[in-house]
PyMOL commands that place a pseudoatom at each C-alpha (Angstrom):
pseudoatom trace, name=CA, resn=MET, resi=1, chain=A, elem=C, hetatm=0, pos=[-49.289, -35.670, 23.111]
pseudoatom trace, name=CA, resn=THR, resi=2, chain=A, elem=C, hetatm=0, pos=[-46.421, -35.974, 20.650]
pseudoatom trace, name=CA, resn=ARG, resi=3, chain=A, elem=C, hetatm=0, pos=[-46.157, -35.031, 17.027]
pseudoatom trace, name=CA, resn=ASP, resi=4, chain=A, elem=C, hetatm=0, pos=[-43.892, -36.497, 14.393]
pseudoatom trace, name=CA, resn=PHE, resi=5, chain=A, elem=C, hetatm=0, pos=[-42.653, -33.918, 11.932]
pseudoatom trace, name=CA, resn=PRO, resi=6, chain=A, elem=C, hetatm=0, pos=[-41.171, -35.033, 8.589]
pseudoatom trace, name=CA, resn=ASP, resi=7, chain=A, elem=C, hetatm=0, pos=[-37.435, -35.088, 7.925]
pseudoatom trace, name=CA, resn=ASN, resi=8, chain=A, elem=C, hetatm=0, pos=[-36.090, -32.327, 5.743]
pseudoatom trace, name=CA, resn=GLN, resi=9, chain=A, elem=C, hetatm=0, pos=[-33.060, -30.846, 4.069]
pseudoatom trace, name=CA, resn=VAL, resi=10, chain=A, elem=C, hetatm=0, pos=[-31.332, -27.478, 3.853]
pseudoatom trace, name=CA, resn=LEU, resi=11, chain=A, elem=C, hetatm=0, pos=[-32.785, -25.122, 1.250]
pseudoatom trace, name=CA, resn=ASP, resi=12, chain=A, elem=C, hetatm=0, pos=[-31.010, -24.347, -2.030]
pseudoatom trace, name=CA, resn=PRO, resi=13, chain=A, elem=C, hetatm=0, pos=[-29.526, -20.811, -1.799]
pseudoatom trace, name=CA, resn=ASN, resi=14, chain=A, elem=C, hetatm=0, pos=[-30.594, -20.050, -5.395]
pseudoatom trace, name=CA, resn=ALA, resi=15, chain=A, elem=C, hetatm=0, pos=[-34.193, -20.953, -4.583]
pseudoatom trace, name=CA, resn=ILE, resi=16, chain=A, elem=C, hetatm=0, pos=[-34.085, -18.720, -1.523]
pseudoatom trace, name=CA, resn=ALA, resi=17, chain=A, elem=C, hetatm=0, pos=[-32.715, -15.740, -3.484]
pseudoatom trace, name=CA, resn=ALA, resi=18, chain=A, elem=C, hetatm=0, pos=[-35.485, -16.016, -6.091]
pseudoatom trace, name=CA, resn=MET, resi=19, chain=A, elem=C, hetatm=0, pos=[-38.272, -15.503, -3.536]
pseudoatom trace, name=CA, resn=THR, resi=20, chain=A, elem=C, hetatm=0, pos=[-39.347, -12.787, -1.154]
pseudoatom trace, name=CA, resn=GLY, resi=21, chain=A, elem=C, hetatm=0, pos=[-39.119, -13.743, 2.495]
pseudoatom trace, name=CA, resn=LEU, resi=22, chain=A, elem=C, hetatm=0, pos=[-42.890, -14.159, 2.658]
pseudoatom trace, name=CA, resn=GLU, resi=23, chain=A, elem=C, hetatm=0, pos=[-42.961, -16.376, -0.459]
pseudoatom trace, name=CA, resn=LEU, resi=24, chain=A, elem=C, hetatm=0, pos=[-40.247, -18.607, 1.002]
pseudoatom trace, name=CA, resn=MET, resi=25, chain=A, elem=C, hetatm=0, pos=[-41.975, -18.982, 4.352]
pseudoatom trace, name=CA, resn=GLN, resi=26, chain=A, elem=C, hetatm=0, pos=[-45.337, -19.651, 2.668]
pseudoatom trace, name=CA, resn=ALA, resi=27, chain=A, elem=C, hetatm=0, pos=[-43.642, -22.402, 0.617]
pseudoatom trace, name=CA, resn=ILE, resi=28, chain=A, elem=C, hetatm=0, pos=[-42.373, -23.974, 3.854]
pseudoatom trace, name=CA, resn=VAL, resi=29, chain=A, elem=C, hetatm=0, pos=[-45.871, -23.885, 5.340]
pseudoatom trace, name=CA, resn=ALA, resi=30, chain=A, elem=C, hetatm=0, pos=[-47.312, -25.384, 2.128]
pseudoatom trace, name=CA, resn=GLY, resi=31, chain=A, elem=C, hetatm=0, pos=[-44.731, -28.167, 2.191]
pseudoatom trace, name=CA, resn=THR, resi=32, chain=A, elem=C, hetatm=0, pos=[-43.130, -27.308, -1.156]
pseudoatom trace, name=CA, resn=MET, resi=33, chain=A, elem=C, hetatm=0, pos=[-39.974, -26.269, 0.720]
pseudoatom trace, name=CA, resn=PRO, resi=34, chain=A, elem=C, hetatm=0, pos=[-38.665, -28.178, 3.748]
pseudoatom trace, name=CA, resn=GLN, resi=35, chain=A, elem=C, hetatm=0, pos=[-38.872, -27.091, 7.367]
pseudoatom trace, name=CA, resn=ALA, resi=36, chain=A, elem=C, hetatm=0, pos=[-35.580, -25.955, 8.927]
pseudoatom trace, name=CA, resn=PRO, resi=37, chain=A, elem=C, hetatm=0, pos=[-33.429, -28.841, 10.202]
pseudoatom trace, name=CA, resn=ILE, resi=38, chain=A, elem=C, hetatm=0, pos=[-33.403, -27.412, 13.746]
pseudoatom trace, name=CA, resn=ALA, resi=39, chain=A, elem=C, hetatm=0, pos=[-37.204, -27.404, 13.781]
pseudoatom trace, name=CA, resn=VAL, resi=40, chain=A, elem=C, hetatm=0, pos=[-37.266, -31.089, 12.859]
pseudoatom trace, name=CA, resn=SER, resi=41, chain=A, elem=C, hetatm=0, pos=[-34.618, -31.949, 15.466]
pseudoatom trace, name=CA, resn=MET, resi=42, chain=A, elem=C, hetatm=0, pos=[-36.408, -30.040, 18.217]
pseudoatom trace, name=CA, resn=ASN, resi=43, chain=A, elem=C, hetatm=0, pos=[-39.953, -31.135, 17.283]
pseudoatom trace, name=CA, resn=PHE, resi=44, chain=A, elem=C, hetatm=0, pos=[-41.506, -27.828, 16.253]
pseudoatom trace, name=CA, resn=ARG, resi=45, chain=A, elem=C, hetatm=0, pos=[-42.578, -26.406, 12.899]
pseudoatom trace, name=CA, resn=LEU, resi=46, chain=A, elem=C, hetatm=0, pos=[-43.772, -23.311, 11.083]
pseudoatom trace, name=CA, resn=ILE, resi=47, chain=A, elem=C, hetatm=0, pos=[-47.527, -23.711, 10.599]
pseudoatom trace, name=CA, resn=ALA, resi=48, chain=A, elem=C, hetatm=0, pos=[-48.631, -20.247, 9.398]
pseudoatom trace, name=CA, resn=VAL, resi=49, chain=A, elem=C, hetatm=0, pos=[-47.115, -17.024, 8.145]
pseudoatom trace, name=CA, resn=GLU, resi=50, chain=A, elem=C, hetatm=0, pos=[-48.280, -13.672, 6.865]
pseudoatom trace, name=CA, resn=GLU, resi=51, chain=A, elem=C, hetatm=0, pos=[-46.446, -10.412, 6.360]
pseudoatom trace, name=CA, resn=GLY, resi=52, chain=A, elem=C, hetatm=0, pos=[-44.835, -9.544, 9.689]
pseudoatom trace, name=CA, resn=LYS, resi=53, chain=A, elem=C, hetatm=0, pos=[-46.258, -12.530, 11.599]
pseudoatom trace, name=CA, resn=SER, resi=54, chain=A, elem=C, hetatm=0, pos=[-45.242, -16.161, 12.103]
pseudoatom trace, name=CA, resn=VAL, resi=55, chain=A, elem=C, hetatm=0, pos=[-46.816, -19.064, 13.963]
pseudoatom trace, name=CA, resn=PHE, resi=56, chain=A, elem=C, hetatm=0, pos=[-44.888, -22.132, 15.128]
pseudoatom trace, name=CA, resn=GLU, resi=57, chain=A, elem=C, hetatm=0, pos=[-46.190, -25.150, 17.020]
pseudoatom trace, name=CA, resn=GLY, resi=58, chain=A, elem=C, hetatm=0, pos=[-44.156, -27.710, 18.873]
pseudoatom trace, name=CA, resn=VAL, resi=59, chain=A, elem=C, hetatm=0, pos=[-44.077, -30.382, 21.514]
pseudoatom trace, name=CA, resn=PRO, resi=60, chain=A, elem=C, hetatm=0, pos=[-41.108, -30.528, 23.872]
pseudoatom trace, name=CA, resn=GLY, resi=61, chain=A, elem=C, hetatm=0, pos=[-40.698, -34.195, 24.663]
pseudoatom trace, name=CA, resn=PRO, resi=62, chain=A, elem=C, hetatm=0, pos=[-38.877, -35.761, 27.594]
pseudoatom trace, name=CA, resn=GLU, resi=63, chain=A, elem=C, hetatm=0, pos=[-35.600, -35.679, 25.640]
pseudoatom trace, name=CA, resn=PHE, resi=64, chain=A, elem=C, hetatm=0, pos=[-35.542, -31.891, 26.154]
pseudoatom trace, name=CA, resn=ARG, resi=65, chain=A, elem=C, hetatm=0, pos=[-35.602, -32.085, 29.979]
pseudoatom trace, name=CA, resn=ASN, resi=66, chain=A, elem=C, hetatm=0, pos=[-32.743, -30.632, 31.987]
pseudoatom trace, name=CA, resn=PRO, resi=67, chain=A, elem=C, hetatm=0, pos=[-31.257, -32.505, 34.996]
pseudoatom trace, name=CA, resn=LEU, resi=68, chain=A, elem=C, hetatm=0, pos=[-34.081, -31.168, 37.207]
pseudoatom trace, name=CA, resn=GLY, resi=69, chain=A, elem=C, hetatm=0, pos=[-36.703, -32.742, 34.952]
pseudoatom trace, name=CA, resn=THR, resi=70, chain=A, elem=C, hetatm=0, pos=[-38.131, -29.558, 33.440]
pseudoatom trace, name=CA, resn=ILE, resi=71, chain=A, elem=C, hetatm=0, pos=[-37.908, -28.479, 29.801]
pseudoatom trace, name=CA, resn=HIS, resi=72, chain=A, elem=C, hetatm=0, pos=[-34.497, -26.902, 29.119]
pseudoatom trace, name=CA, resn=GLY, resi=73, chain=A, elem=C, hetatm=0, pos=[-34.513, -23.163, 28.447]
pseudoatom trace, name=CA, resn=GLY, resi=74, chain=A, elem=C, hetatm=0, pos=[-32.751, -23.816, 25.141]
pseudoatom trace, name=CA, resn=TRP, resi=75, chain=A, elem=C, hetatm=0, pos=[-35.944, -25.382, 23.781]
pseudoatom trace, name=CA, resn=TYR, resi=76, chain=A, elem=C, hetatm=0, pos=[-37.909, -22.239, 24.662]
pseudoatom trace, name=CA, resn=GLY, resi=77, chain=A, elem=C, hetatm=0, pos=[-35.155, -20.164, 23.058]
pseudoatom trace, name=CA, resn=ALA, resi=78, chain=A, elem=C, hetatm=0, pos=[-35.072, -22.198, 19.848]
pseudoatom trace, name=CA, resn=ILE, resi=79, chain=A, elem=C, hetatm=0, pos=[-38.804, -22.018, 19.116]
pseudoatom trace, name=CA, resn=LEU, resi=80, chain=A, elem=C, hetatm=0, pos=[-39.028, -18.348, 20.125]
pseudoatom trace, name=CA, resn=ASP, resi=81, chain=A, elem=C, hetatm=0, pos=[-35.932, -17.367, 18.108]
pseudoatom trace, name=CA, resn=SER, resi=82, chain=A, elem=C, hetatm=0, pos=[-37.478, -19.110, 15.099]
pseudoatom trace, name=CA, resn=ALA, resi=83, chain=A, elem=C, hetatm=0, pos=[-40.804, -17.290, 15.494]
pseudoatom trace, name=CA, resn=LEU, resi=84, chain=A, elem=C, hetatm=0, pos=[-39.029, -13.967, 15.984]
pseudoatom trace, name=CA, resn=ALA, resi=85, chain=A, elem=C, hetatm=0, pos=[-36.752, -14.384, 12.957]
pseudoatom trace, name=CA, resn=VAL, resi=86, chain=A, elem=C, hetatm=0, pos=[-39.444, -15.678, 10.591]
pseudoatom trace, name=CA, resn=ALA, resi=87, chain=A, elem=C, hetatm=0, pos=[-41.696, -12.726, 11.459]
pseudoatom trace, name=CA, resn=VAL, resi=88, chain=A, elem=C, hetatm=0, pos=[-38.853, -10.455, 10.322]
pseudoatom trace, name=CA, resn=HIS, resi=89, chain=A, elem=C, hetatm=0, pos=[-37.985, -12.588, 7.290]
pseudoatom trace, name=CA, resn=SER, resi=90, chain=A, elem=C, hetatm=0, pos=[-41.600, -12.467, 6.096]
pseudoatom trace, name=CA, resn=ARG, resi=91, chain=A, elem=C, hetatm=0, pos=[-41.148, -8.747, 5.432]
pseudoatom trace, name=CA, resn=LEU, resi=92, chain=A, elem=C, hetatm=0, pos=[-37.927, -9.014, 3.388]
pseudoatom trace, name=CA, resn=GLY, resi=93, chain=A, elem=C, hetatm=0, pos=[-37.623, -8.620, -0.372]
pseudoatom trace, name=CA, resn=LYS, resi=94, chain=A, elem=C, hetatm=0, pos=[-36.014, -10.972, -2.888]
pseudoatom trace, name=CA, resn=GLY, resi=95, chain=A, elem=C, hetatm=0, pos=[-32.356, -11.652, -2.212]
pseudoatom trace, name=CA, resn=ALA, resi=96, chain=A, elem=C, hetatm=0, pos=[-32.493, -10.277, 1.332]
pseudoatom trace, name=CA, resn=ALA, resi=97, chain=A, elem=C, hetatm=0, pos=[-31.641, -12.190, 4.463]
pseudoatom trace, name=CA, resn=SER, resi=98, chain=A, elem=C, hetatm=0, pos=[-31.410, -11.482, 8.154]
pseudoatom trace, name=CA, resn=THR, resi=99, chain=A, elem=C, hetatm=0, pos=[-29.748, -12.958, 11.179]
pseudoatom trace, name=CA, resn=THR, resi=100, chain=A, elem=C, hetatm=0, pos=[-30.246, -12.557, 14.898]
pseudoatom trace, name=CA, resn=LEU, resi=101, chain=A, elem=C, hetatm=0, pos=[-28.017, -9.937, 16.539]
pseudoatom trace, name=CA, resn=GLU, resi=102, chain=A, elem=C, hetatm=0, pos=[-29.423, -10.596, 19.995]
pseudoatom trace, name=CA, resn=TYR, resi=103, chain=A, elem=C, hetatm=0, pos=[-32.488, -12.117, 21.564]
pseudoatom trace, name=CA, resn=LYS, resi=104, chain=A, elem=C, hetatm=0, pos=[-33.966, -12.375, 25.019]
pseudoatom trace, name=CA, resn=ILE, resi=105, chain=A, elem=C, hetatm=0, pos=[-36.469, -14.774, 26.481]
pseudoatom trace, name=CA, resn=ASN, resi=106, chain=A, elem=C, hetatm=0, pos=[-38.474, -14.600, 29.690]
pseudoatom trace, name=CA, resn=ILE, resi=107, chain=A, elem=C, hetatm=0, pos=[-39.768, -17.942, 30.920]
pseudoatom trace, name=CA, resn=THR, resi=108, chain=A, elem=C, hetatm=0, pos=[-42.907, -17.454, 32.996]
pseudoatom trace, name=CA, resn=ARG, resi=109, chain=A, elem=C, hetatm=0, pos=[-43.659, -21.112, 33.821]
pseudoatom trace, name=CA, resn=ALA, resi=110, chain=A, elem=C, hetatm=0, pos=[-42.515, -24.637, 33.013]
pseudoatom trace, name=CA, resn=ILE, resi=111, chain=A, elem=C, hetatm=0, pos=[-43.994, -26.338, 29.962]
pseudoatom trace, name=CA, resn=PRO, resi=112, chain=A, elem=C, hetatm=0, pos=[-45.163, -29.834, 30.853]
pseudoatom trace, name=CA, resn=PRO, resi=113, chain=A, elem=C, hetatm=0, pos=[-43.268, -32.351, 28.669]
pseudoatom trace, name=CA, resn=GLY, resi=114, chain=A, elem=C, hetatm=0, pos=[-45.475, -33.452, 25.788]
pseudoatom trace, name=CA, resn=MET, resi=115, chain=A, elem=C, hetatm=0, pos=[-47.676, -30.319, 25.794]
pseudoatom trace, name=CA, resn=LEU, resi=116, chain=A, elem=C, hetatm=0, pos=[-48.427, -28.716, 22.426]
pseudoatom trace, name=CA, resn=VAL, resi=117, chain=A, elem=C, hetatm=0, pos=[-47.365, -25.050, 22.493]
pseudoatom trace, name=CA, resn=ARG, resi=118, chain=A, elem=C, hetatm=0, pos=[-47.636, -22.218, 19.991]
pseudoatom trace, name=CA, resn=ALA, resi=119, chain=A, elem=C, hetatm=0, pos=[-45.127, -19.401, 19.413]
pseudoatom trace, name=CA, resn=ILE, resi=120, chain=A, elem=C, hetatm=0, pos=[-46.427, -16.325, 17.624]
pseudoatom trace, name=CA, resn=GLY, resi=121, chain=A, elem=C, hetatm=0, pos=[-43.880, -13.788, 16.417]
pseudoatom trace, name=CA, resn=THR, resi=122, chain=A, elem=C, hetatm=0, pos=[-44.680, -10.259, 15.266]
pseudoatom trace, name=CA, resn=ALA, resi=123, chain=A, elem=C, hetatm=0, pos=[-42.235, -7.919, 13.538]
pseudoatom trace, name=CA, resn=SER, resi=124, chain=A, elem=C, hetatm=0, pos=[-42.697, -4.428, 14.950]
pseudoatom trace, name=CA, resn=HIS, resi=125, chain=A, elem=C, hetatm=0, pos=[-39.938, -2.762, 12.890]
pseudoatom trace, name=CA, resn=VAL, resi=126, chain=A, elem=C, hetatm=0, pos=[-38.122, -3.830, 9.737]
pseudoatom trace, name=CA, resn=GLY, resi=127, chain=A, elem=C, hetatm=0, pos=[-35.810, -1.137, 8.455]
pseudoatom trace, name=CA, resn=ARG, resi=128, chain=A, elem=C, hetatm=0, pos=[-32.991, -0.986, 5.951]
pseudoatom trace, name=CA, resn=THR, resi=129, chain=A, elem=C, hetatm=0, pos=[-30.344, -2.431, 8.301]
pseudoatom trace, name=CA, resn=THR, resi=130, chain=A, elem=C, hetatm=0, pos=[-32.083, -3.700, 11.444]
pseudoatom trace, name=CA, resn=ALA, resi=131, chain=A, elem=C, hetatm=0, pos=[-35.359, -5.233, 12.542]
pseudoatom trace, name=CA, resn=VAL, resi=132, chain=A, elem=C, hetatm=0, pos=[-37.136, -5.830, 15.856]
pseudoatom trace, name=CA, resn=SER, resi=133, chain=A, elem=C, hetatm=0, pos=[-39.756, -8.427, 16.731]
pseudoatom trace, name=CA, resn=GLU, resi=134, chain=A, elem=C, hetatm=0, pos=[-41.568, -9.871, 19.744]
pseudoatom trace, name=CA, resn=ALA, resi=135, chain=A, elem=C, hetatm=0, pos=[-43.081, -13.305, 20.410]
pseudoatom trace, name=CA, resn=LYS, resi=136, chain=A, elem=C, hetatm=0, pos=[-45.270, -15.143, 22.909]
pseudoatom trace, name=CA, resn=LEU, resi=137, chain=A, elem=C, hetatm=0, pos=[-45.220, -18.867, 23.678]
pseudoatom trace, name=CA, resn=THR, resi=138, chain=A, elem=C, hetatm=0, pos=[-48.566, -20.224, 24.904]
pseudoatom trace, name=CA, resn=GLY, resi=139, chain=A, elem=C, hetatm=0, pos=[-50.136, -23.610, 25.543]
pseudoatom trace, name=CA, resn=VAL, resi=140, chain=A, elem=C, hetatm=0, pos=[-52.537, -24.667, 22.790]
pseudoatom trace, name=CA, resn=GLU, resi=141, chain=A, elem=C, hetatm=0, pos=[-54.786, -26.641, 25.151]
pseudoatom trace, name=CA, resn=ASP, resi=142, chain=A, elem=C, hetatm=0, pos=[-54.653, -24.358, 28.203]
pseudoatom trace, name=CA, resn=GLY, resi=143, chain=A, elem=C, hetatm=0, pos=[-53.972, -20.910, 26.664]
pseudoatom trace, name=CA, resn=ARG, resi=144, chain=A, elem=C, hetatm=0, pos=[-51.437, -20.128, 29.395]
pseudoatom trace, name=CA, resn=LEU, resi=145, chain=A, elem=C, hetatm=0, pos=[-48.390, -17.958, 28.741]
pseudoatom trace, name=CA, resn=TYR, resi=146, chain=A, elem=C, hetatm=0, pos=[-45.163, -19.962, 29.097]
pseudoatom trace, name=CA, resn=ALA, resi=147, chain=A, elem=C, hetatm=0, pos=[-42.593, -17.460, 27.787]
pseudoatom trace, name=CA, resn=THR, resi=148, chain=A, elem=C, hetatm=0, pos=[-42.035, -14.259, 25.857]
pseudoatom trace, name=CA, resn=GLY, resi=149, chain=A, elem=C, hetatm=0, pos=[-39.157, -13.190, 23.659]
pseudoatom trace, name=CA, resn=SER, resi=150, chain=A, elem=C, hetatm=0, pos=[-37.752, -10.257, 21.738]
pseudoatom trace, name=CA, resn=THR, resi=151, chain=A, elem=C, hetatm=0, pos=[-35.012, -9.843, 19.160]
pseudoatom trace, name=CA, resn=THR, resi=152, chain=A, elem=C, hetatm=0, pos=[-32.991, -7.434, 17.107]
pseudoatom trace, name=CA, resn=CYS, resi=153, chain=A, elem=C, hetatm=0, pos=[-31.922, -8.729, 13.693]
pseudoatom trace, name=CA, resn=ILE, resi=154, chain=A, elem=C, hetatm=0, pos=[-29.518, -7.357, 11.128]
pseudoatom trace, name=CA, resn=ILE, resi=155, chain=A, elem=C, hetatm=0, pos=[-30.731, -7.137, 7.532]
pseudoatom trace, name=CA, resn=LEU, resi=156, chain=A, elem=C, hetatm=0, pos=[-28.299, -8.496, 4.920]
pseudoatom trace, name=CA, resn=ASN, resi=157, chain=A, elem=C, hetatm=0, pos=[-28.160, -8.384, 1.112]
pseudoatom trace, name=CA, resn=GLU, resi=158, chain=A, elem=C, hetatm=0, pos=[-31.221, -6.161, 0.612]
pseudoatom trace, name=CA, resn=SER, resi=159, chain=A, elem=C, hetatm=0, pos=[-31.847, -5.844, -3.104]
for i in range(1, 159): cmd.bond("trace and resi %d" % i, "trace and resi %d" % (i + 1))
show_as sticks, trace
zoom trace
């Protein structure tokens, strides 16, 4: 199964600063703001968000295979990093931003190319200067766990 996600553009920094993190992410889900360019390029997208939680879905196609024929670990990392960071961002106030300081993924099994997967990120701590979140990547059809991830983010420009 493959999914075609629409093309997009980079967000206007002034529009970003005028919204809370949750408002911005809800606008992306609603389609009034574009998905991130990396999500479009790598065939995944933000489908749901609430305070402290994000949900992404994606389909790693054959173009994301490594030389051994399995899905490259970078694809797992990209969707998990996105879920982790958006979970944090959904708890930030207007004018605030965050960026990943470090993240770790654990791949538990190979995703079959073309399988729809879901990454759910949960922010467990969002403080004044740092944040921590965890995520799981599971198959939508089979419910199996394909990878987990965790991150520490730095909080910037808190207003």
